[in-house]
C-alpha positions as CSV (number, residue, x, y, z in Angstrom):
1,M,47.0,-34.2,24.1
2,S,43.9,-36.6,26.0
3,L,42.3,-35.8,28.6
4,F,43.5,-39.6,29.8
5,G,46.6,-40.4,28.3
6,S,48.7,-37.3,30.0
7,A,50.9,-37.7,34.0
8,N,49.1,-34.1,34.9
9,F,46.0,-35.0,35.5
10,G,45.0,-35.7,32.6
11,L,43.7,-31.9,31.4
12,P,45.2,-29.5,28.8
13,R,47.2,-26.6,30.4
14,L,47.4,-22.9,30.3
15,K,51.1,-21.9,29.5
16,P,51.9,-18.8,31.5
17,L,51.8,-15.6,29.0
18,P,54.1,-13.8,27.1
19,S,54.9,-11.1,30.0
20,K,56.7,-9.0,26.9
21,R,54.8,-8.8,23.5
22,S,51.5,-9.2,22.8
23,H,50.1,-12.7,23.0
24,V,46.7,-13.3,20.5
25,V,45.0,-16.0,22.7
26,S,40.6,-17.7,21.7
27,V,38.4,-18.8,23.3
28,L,35.0,-20.8,23.2
29,D,31.8,-20.3,25.2
30,I,29.9,-23.5,24.6
31,G,26.5,-23.0,26.3
32,S,22.4,-23.9,26.0
33,T,21.6,-21.1,24.2
34,K,24.5,-19.8,22.2
35,V,28.0,-21.1,21.2
36,V,30.5,-17.9,21.1
37,C,34.3,-17.7,20.3
38,M,36.2,-15.1,20.5
39,I,39.7,-13.8,19.2
40,G,41.8,-11.0,21.6
41,R,44.8,-9.9,21.0
42,L,46.8,-9.5,24.3
43,T,49.1,-6.5,24.7
44,P,51.4,-6.1,28.8
45,R,49.8,-3.2,30.3
46,A,51.7,-1.0,32.7
47,E,50.6,-1.0,36.3
48,S,47.3,0.7,36.5
49,Q,44.3,1.4,39.1
50,I,41.7,0.1,37.4
51,L,41.3,-3.6,37.1
52,P,44.9,-3.9,38.8
53,G,45.1,-7.8,39.2
54,R,45.0,-7.9,34.9
55,T,48.8,-8.3,33.4
56,H,47.9,-7.6,29.9
57,S,45.2,-5.4,28.0
58,I,42.5,-7.4,26.1
59,E,41.6,-6.4,22.6
60,V,38.8,-8.4,20.8
61,I,39.4,-8.7,17.4
62,G,37.2,-11.5,16.0
63,I,33.9,-13.1,17.0
64,G,31.5,-15.1,16.1
65,H,27.9,-16.3,17.3
66,Q,25.5,-19.1,16.9
67,K,22.6,-20.1,17.5
68,S,23.3,-23.5,20.1
69,R,22.4,-26.6,18.7
70,G,23.2,-30.5,20.8
71,V,23.5,-29.0,24.6
72,K,21.2,-29.8,26.8
73,N,21.2,-27.9,30.1
74,G,25.0,-27.7,29.9
75,V,26.2,-31.2,29.0
76,I,26.3,-32.4,25.1
77,A,23.7,-34.0,23.7
78,D,25.0,-34.4,20.6
79,L,28.2,-34.7,18.9
80,D,27.2,-33.6,14.8
81,A,25.0,-31.0,16.1
82,V,27.9,-29.5,18.6
83,E,30.6,-29.3,15.7
84,S,28.2,-28.2,13.3
85,V,27.7,-24.6,15.5
86,V,31.5,-25.0,16.5
87,R,33.2,-24.7,12.6
88,L,30.7,-21.7,12.3
89,A,31.1,-19.9,15.3
90,V,35.1,-20.4,14.5
91,D,34.6,-19.6,11.3
92,A,32.8,-16.4,11.6
93,A,35.5,-15.2,14.1
94,E,38.7,-15.9,11.7
95,R,36.9,-13.9,9.5
96,M,36.6,-11.5,11.3
97,A,40.1,-11.9,12.9
98,G,41.8,-12.0,9.1
99,L,43.8,-15.1,10.5
100,T,42.9,-18.9,11.7
101,I,43.3,-21.0,14.6
102,D,44.5,-24.2,15.6
103,S,43.8,-24.0,19.5
104,L,41.2,-22.4,21.9
105,I,40.2,-22.4,25.8
106,V,36.8,-24.3,26.8
107,N,34.6,-23.2,28.8
108,V,32.5,-26.6,31.2
109,S,29.8,-26.5,33.1
110,A,28.7,-30.1,32.8
111,G,30.5,-32.7,34.6
112,R,28.5,-32.2,38.0
113,L,30.8,-29.2,39.0
114,Q,32.2,-29.9,42.8
115,S,34.1,-28.0,44.7
116,D,36.3,-29.0,47.9
117,V,38.7,-27.6,49.9
118,Y,41.9,-30.4,51.3
119,T,44.3,-29.1,54.4
120,A,47.5,-30.5,53.9
121,T,50.4,-29.8,56.9
122,I,54.4,-30.8,56.7
123,D,56.1,-30.9,59.6
124,L,59.6,-28.1,60.0
125,G,60.4,-28.7,63.1
126,G,61.7,-24.6,63.8
127,Q,62.9,-24.2,60.2
128,E,62.5,-21.2,58.0
129,V,59.7,-21.9,55.1
130,E,61.7,-22.8,51.8
131,A,60.7,-23.4,48.5
132,N,60.8,-27.2,49.0
133,D,58.3,-26.5,52.0
134,L,55.8,-25.0,50.0
135,K,56.2,-27.8,47.3
136,K,55.9,-30.7,49.9
137,V,53.3,-28.6,51.6
138,L,50.9,-28.1,47.6
139,A,51.8,-32.0,46.7
140,A,50.7,-33.3,50.1
141,A,47.4,-31.6,49.7
142,G,47.5,-31.9,45.9
143,H,47.7,-35.8,46.6
144,Q,44.3,-36.0,48.6
145,S,42.4,-34.9,45.4
146,L,43.2,-37.3,43.2
147,R,40.7,-39.8,41.9
148,T,39.7,-41.6,38.7
149,D,36.6,-41.1,37.9
150,R,36.8,-37.3,38.1
151,A,40.0,-34.2,37.0
152,I,40.7,-31.4,37.9
153,L,39.5,-28.4,36.7
154,H,41.7,-26.2,38.9
155,S,43.7,-26.2,42.4
156,L,44.1,-23.0,44.2
157,P,46.0,-22.8,47.5
158,T,43.6,-19.9,49.3
159,G,45.7,-19.7,52.4
160,F,48.8,-21.0,54.3
161,S,49.0,-21.9,58.2
162,L,52.1,-21.0,60.0
163,D,51.8,-22.9,63.8
164,G,47.6,-23.1,63.3
165,E,48.0,-19.2,62.4
166,R,45.8,-18.8,59.1
167,G,45.3,-16.3,56.4
168,I,49.5,-15.8,55.7
169,R,49.4,-15.3,52.1
170,D,52.9,-15.7,51.3
171,P,55.1,-18.2,54.2
172,L,58.5,-18.2,52.2
173,A,61.5,-17.3,54.6
174,M,58.8,-17.9,57.6
175,F,60.1,-19.5,60.9
176,G,57.8,-22.3,62.6
177,D,57.0,-26.0,63.5
178,V,54.8,-26.8,61.2
179,L,53.5,-25.3,57.5
180,G,49.5,-25.9,56.6
181,V,47.9,-25.1,53.0
182,D,44.3,-24.7,52.4
183,M,43.5,-26.0,48.8
184,H,40.4,-25.4,46.7
185,V,40.1,-28.0,44.1
186,L,37.4,-27.9,41.5
187,T,36.6,-31.6,39.2
188,A,34.5,-32.5,36.6
189,E,33.5,-36.6,35.8
190,R,35.8,-37.0,33.1
191,P,33.5,-38.2,30.8
192,A,31.4,-34.6,30.4
193,L,35.4,-33.6,30.2
194,K,35.8,-36.0,27.5
195,N,32.7,-35.8,25.0
196,L,33.6,-31.8,25.2
197,E,37.3,-32.1,24.1
198,L,35.9,-34.3,21.6
199,C,33.4,-31.8,20.0
200,V,36.2,-29.5,19.3
201,N,38.7,-32.5,17.8
202,R,36.0,-33.1,15.5
203,A,35.8,-29.1,14.2
204,H,40.1,-29.4,14.3
205,L,40.6,-27.9,16.5
206,S,42.8,-28.4,19.5
207,V,42.0,-27.8,22.9
208,E,44.1,-25.4,25.6
209,G,42.8,-25.6,28.3
210,M,39.8,-25.9,30.2
211,V,37.6,-22.9,32.8
212,A,35.0,-24.2,34.9
213,T,32.0,-21.9,33.3
214,P,31.0,-20.2,37.2
215,Y,35.1,-18.7,36.8
216,A,35.1,-17.6,33.7
217,S,31.7,-15.6,34.0
218,G,33.3,-14.0,37.7
219,L,36.7,-13.2,36.3
220,A,34.1,-10.5,33.9
221,A,31.9,-9.2,36.1
222,L,33.7,-8.7,39.2
223,V,35.3,-5.5,40.3
224,D,38.6,-6.2,42.6
225,D,37.2,-5.3,45.9
226,E,34.4,-7.2,45.2
227,V,37.2,-10.4,44.8
228,E,38.7,-8.7,47.4
229,L,36.4,-8.6,49.8
230,G,33.7,-11.6,49.0
231,C,31.2,-11.5,47.0
232,A,29.1,-13.8,45.0
233,A,28.6,-14.0,41.2
234,I,25.5,-15.9,39.6
235,D,25.7,-16.7,35.9
236,M,22.1,-16.9,34.7
237,G,22.3,-19.2,31.6
238,G,20.0,-20.6,29.1
239,G,20.0,-24.0,30.2
240,T,22.7,-23.7,33.5
241,T,23.3,-21.3,36.4
242,T,26.7,-21.4,38.1
243,I,27.4,-19.9,41.0
244,S,31.1,-18.7,41.8
245,V,32.3,-16.8,45.0
246,F,36.0,-15.2,45.3
247,A,37.4,-14.1,48.3
248,E,41.3,-12.5,48.8
249,G,41.5,-12.2,45.6
250,K,41.1,-16.0,44.2
251,L,37.6,-18.6,43.6
252,V,37.1,-20.3,47.0
253,H,34.2,-22.6,46.0
254,A,32.1,-22.8,42.9
255,D,28.9,-24.8,41.8
256,A,25.7,-25.4,39.4
257,V,22.0,-25.8,39.3
258,G,20.4,-27.2,35.9
259,L,17.8,-24.5,36.3
260,G,18.1,-21.8,33.1
261,G,16.4,-19.6,31.7
262,H,15.1,-21.8,28.7
263,H,13.1,-23.5,31.6
264,V,11.1,-20.0,31.5
265,T,10.8,-20.8,27.6
266,T,9.8,-23.8,28.3
267,D,7.8,-23.7,30.8
268,L,5.8,-20.3,28.9
269,A,5.1,-23.0,26.1
270,R,3.5,-25.7,27.7
271,G,1.7,-22.7,29.9
272,L,0.2,-20.8,26.8
273,S,0.1,-23.8,24.7
274,T,2.5,-21.7,21.8
275,R,6.4,-23.0,20.0
276,I,9.4,-22.8,21.6
277,E,10.1,-19.1,20.1
278,D,7.0,-17.5,20.4
279,A,7.7,-18.4,24.0
280,E,11.0,-16.9,23.9
281,R,9.9,-13.9,22.4
282,L,6.6,-13.7,24.4
283,K,9.8,-14.2,28.1
284,V,12.4,-11.1,26.4
285,V,9.0,-8.4,25.9
286,H,6.1,-9.5,28.1
287,G,8.3,-11.3,30.9
288,S,8.9,-9.9,34.2
289,A,10.1,-10.9,37.6
290,L,7.8,-8.4,40.1
291,P,3.8,-8.4,40.6
292,N,2.8,-5.4,38.6
293,S,-0.9,-4.0,39.2
294,A,-1.1,-3.3,35.5
295,D,-0.3,-6.6,34.3
296,E,-4.2,-8.2,35.2
297,R,-5.3,-5.2,32.5
298,D,-3.1,-5.7,29.9
299,I,-4.2,-8.1,27.6
300,I,-1.6,-10.0,25.4
301,S,-2.0,-12.8,22.0
302,V,-0.5,-15.9,21.9
303,P,0.1,-17.4,18.8
304,P,-1.1,-21.4,18.2
305,I,0.8,-23.9,17.9
306,G,-0.8,-25.6,15.0
307,E,0.2,-24.3,11.0
308,D,-3.3,-24.2,10.4
309,D,-4.5,-20.8,8.9
310,R,-7.6,-21.4,10.9
311,D,-6.0,-20.8,14.2
312,Q,-6.9,-18.3,16.3
313,P,-3.9,-16.5,18.2
314,T,-5.1,-17.0,21.6
315,H,-6.0,-13.9,24.6
316,V,-4.4,-13.9,27.7
317,P,-3.5,-11.3,30.5
318,R,-0.3,-10.2,31.1
319,A,-0.3,-11.3,34.5
320,L,-0.4,-15.6,33.9
321,V,3.0,-15.0,31.2
322,S,4.4,-13.0,34.8
323,R,2.6,-15.6,36.8
324,I,4.5,-18.4,35.1
325,V,7.5,-16.6,34.5
326,R,8.3,-15.6,38.3
327,A,7.2,-19.4,39.7
328,R,10.1,-20.6,37.7
329,I,12.8,-17.9,39.0
330,E,11.6,-18.2,42.3
331,E,12.4,-21.5,42.0
332,T,15.6,-20.7,40.8
333,L,17.2,-17.9,43.3
334,E,15.6,-19.9,45.9
335,L,17.6,-23.3,44.5
336,I,20.9,-21.1,45.0
337,R,20.5,-19.2,47.7
338,D,19.3,-22.9,49.7
339,R,23.3,-23.7,47.9
340,I,25.3,-20.8,49.3
341,Q,23.9,-21.8,52.5
342,R,24.9,-25.0,52.8
343,S,28.2,-24.3,51.5
344,G,29.3,-22.7,54.5
345,F,30.9,-20.4,51.9
346,G,27.6,-17.1,53.1
347,P,29.0,-15.9,56.0
348,I,32.3,-14.8,53.0
349,V,29.5,-13.9,50.4
350,G,28.2,-10.9,52.5
351,K,26.2,-9.0,51.5
352,R,27.3,-9.0,47.5
353,I,26.3,-11.2,44.7
354,V,27.0,-10.3,40.9
355,L,24.2,-11.1,38.7
356,T,25.5,-12.0,35.0
357,G,24.6,-14.6,32.1
358,G,21.7,-14.2,29.4
359,A,19.3,-14.5,32.2
360,S,20.3,-11.9,34.0
361,Q,17.9,-9.5,32.1
362,L,15.0,-10.5,32.1
363,T,13.3,-7.8,34.3
364,G,12.3,-7.3,37.1
365,L,15.1,-10.3,38.2
366,P,17.4,-7.9,40.3
367,E,14.3,-7.1,42.5
368,A,13.4,-11.0,42.9
369,A,17.1,-11.6,43.7
370,R,17.5,-8.9,45.8
371,R,14.4,-10.1,48.0
372,I,14.9,-13.9,47.9
373,L,18.7,-14.0,48.3
374,A,18.6,-11.1,50.6
375,R,21.8,-9.7,49.6
376,N,22.5,-6.6,48.0
377,V,22.2,-7.2,43.9
378,R,23.8,-5.8,40.8
379,I,23.4,-7.0,36.3
380,G,27.4,-7.9,35.9
381,R,29.0,-6.8,32.8
382,P,32.0,-7.8,30.8
383,L,34.6,-5.8,32.1
384,G,38.3,-4.4,30.8
385,V,38.0,-5.3,26.9
386,S,37.5,-3.4,24.0
387,G,36.7,-4.1,20.6
388,L,33.2,-5.4,21.5
389,P,30.6,-5.5,19.2
390,A,27.6,-3.2,21.5
391,A,26.1,-6.4,21.1
392,A,28.8,-8.3,22.5
393,K,29.1,-6.1,25.8
394,G,25.6,-7.0,27.7
395,P,26.2,-9.8,30.1
396,A,25.0,-12.4,27.8
397,F,28.9,-12.9,26.8
398,S,30.4,-12.7,30.3
399,T,31.7,-16.5,30.4
400,A,33.7,-16.0,26.9
401,V,35.1,-13.2,27.9
402,G,35.8,-14.6,30.9
403,L,38.1,-17.1,29.0
404,M,39.8,-14.1,27.9
405,I,41.5,-12.7,31.2
406,Y,41.8,-16.6,32.3
407,P,45.2,-16.5,31.0
408,Q,46.3,-13.8,33.3
409,V,45.4,-15.9,36.5
410,A,46.5,-19.3,35.2
411,D,49.9,-18.8,37.0
412,L,47.8,-18.5,40.3
413,E,47.0,-22.9,40.2
414,T,48.9,-25.8,41.3
415,H,49.2,-28.6,39.5
416,A,50.5,-32.3,40.3
417,A,52.9,-32.8,37.1
418,G,54.3,-36.7,37.6
419,S,55.7,-35.8,40.5
420,G,56.7,-32.8,41.2
421,M,54.0,-30.1,42.1
422,F,54.5,-27.1,40.1
423,S,53.2,-23.4,41.6
424,T,53.2,-20.0,40.6
425,L,51.4,-17.7,42.7
426,G,51.0,-15.1,40.6
427,G,52.8,-11.5,39.4
428,N,56.9,-10.8,39.6
429,S,56.8,-11.7,43.6
430,R,59.2,-14.3,45.5
431,F,56.7,-17.3,45.0
432,A,56.5,-16.6,41.2
433,R,60.2,-16.2,41.2
434,M,60.6,-19.2,43.1
435,G,57.8,-21.2,40.6
436,Q,60.3,-20.3,38.2
437,W,63.1,-22.0,39.6
438,L,61.1,-24.6,41.1
439,K,60.4,-25.3,36.5
440,E,63.5,-25.3,35.6
441,S,64.9,-26.9,38.3
442,F,62.8,-30.5,38.7
């Protein structure tokens, strides 16, 4: 399906998961550092106290990851390079799973992600709220968000209001004069999505759905209480750092900044005049986001750039490495702090922040984040997935695991398809049944 041809805002949309039988889901995380393909089996699970929001249990049956090429700050810079890396990652995952796949759920970090909240109201005239009224108010909010230059990745009704009383989760069958809805809409620039789809298509695969990276990482790294009470997930990747804010069980805000772990590496390569791969190793082994008194005394050797055998390594105090690392980390965290503040969601985030993504593993990062963001910080690893090899259990794989979880929450979203508006709001609530009825009747 082409991004521009179809009526429903032109993006491939996921079909709901079968609730009674197991289902194979394949995902692709295209990042600036690595490209990960995961194939998982989703099996319906009984209600459980552990991760109660999940309808299926996930077992990873195939995984392939490759060093990324052709992606810069989350943006595709070289189609051929990305295509070949995607092929390699998918091929490795297929071999491990013992099956071939033809479509994937893909993440989106590029395209200048933008979060907006649209509010719409309709007149009820003192009558009770019917399915049709919900449909109308959701359509009214959805139509405000239509733009030619941007495509809608996610649109989530975050809450209804009746006669100005806010915070109503399910207004069906209630009485009132005015029904309102707040709709969180996350959009990205169309060309960036088109290029992403093109890369996948060139590897002879189709895109089943697109999910914003911050949404995916939040789904993987946050626990239910955090999602319910309000929390921000910060995914520190190689080329981009993304922010997602969750409250009352839903994604309410998302953002991305073009700074990540790779910027720390290039700062080191420049500052110490060494090769990128040597700088990466120095960052991992010696870099720290915390000042330490022993750093002045410890001397480390830095390999030279040239190929000449006569070039001797230079020796620098470890404090220099930490200073370079710290400067960039502090800049990134300050930028995130300002973005959260500016978004107006600071109070909703409250005191809770979860750091995830490969760059969150830097020594001393949680402490630096606690100080700069002035909040409680923990490192979030992907939760509730079995079959992951030890190497893939860390925060660097949160986005890929989040893409696996996403099909279970895809039905929380509302999308205008042509003229009608379909909405199903989770689980086997009246809403879901109503959504089913809407789909069958229109």
